[in-house]
C-alpha positions in Angstrom: 70.2 99.9 137.8 71.0 96.3 137.0 74.6 95.1 136.8 75.7 97.8 139.2 78.4 96.8 141.6 79.4 98.8 144.6 83.0 99.6 144.7 84.8 99.7 148.1 88.4 100.3 149.0 90.0 97.6 151.1 93.5 98.8 151.1 96.5 98.7 148.8 98.3 95.8 147.1 101.4 95.1 149.1 104.1 92.6 149.6 104.0 90.2 152.5 107.3 88.4 152.5 107.7 87.0 149.0 103.9 87.2 148.2 101.8 89.9 146.7 98.6 90.5 148.7 95.5 92.5 148.1 94.2 95.0 150.5 92.6 92.3 152.7 95.9 90.3 152.9 94.8 87.6 150.5 97.4 86.3 148.0 97.1 88.2 144.7 97.8 86.3 141.5 99.0 88.4 138.6 98.4 87.1 135.1 99.6 88.6 131.9 101.7 88.2 128.8 105.2 89.5 128.3 105.6 91.2 125.0 109.1 92.5 125.6 111.3 92.6 122.4 108.5 91.2 120.2 109.3 93.6 117.5 113.0 92.8 117.5 113.8 90.1 114.9 116.7 87.8 115.6 118.5 85.5 113.2 117.0 82.3 114.6 113.5 83.6 114.0 114.3 83.9 110.3 116.1 80.7 110.1 119.4 82.4 109.2 122.6 80.3 109.3 124.9 81.0 112.2 127.4 83.0 110.1 124.6 85.3 108.9 123.5 88.4 110.9 121.8 87.5 114.2 121.3 90.7 116.2 118.4 93.1 115.2 120.9 95.9 114.3 122.9 93.5 112.1 119.7 92.4 110.3 118.6 96.1 109.9 122.0 96.9 108.4 121.8 93.9 106.0 118.3 95.0 104.8 119.5 98.6 104.4 122.5 97.4 102.4 120.2 95.3 100.1 
């Protein structure tokens, strides 16, 4: 079968001091994107003036009132 790669277990990811390491003890680089709060609009995102609602709940309340 072409493209088949044998999978082996070399150990667990672990911390060595302040570094994350793979099962063989090599430094492990984690890459990703943080999407925390990406659905929570804030006033600066909408270009609201400072006296307008800024927090997500304040913006929701304003929309509900409208």
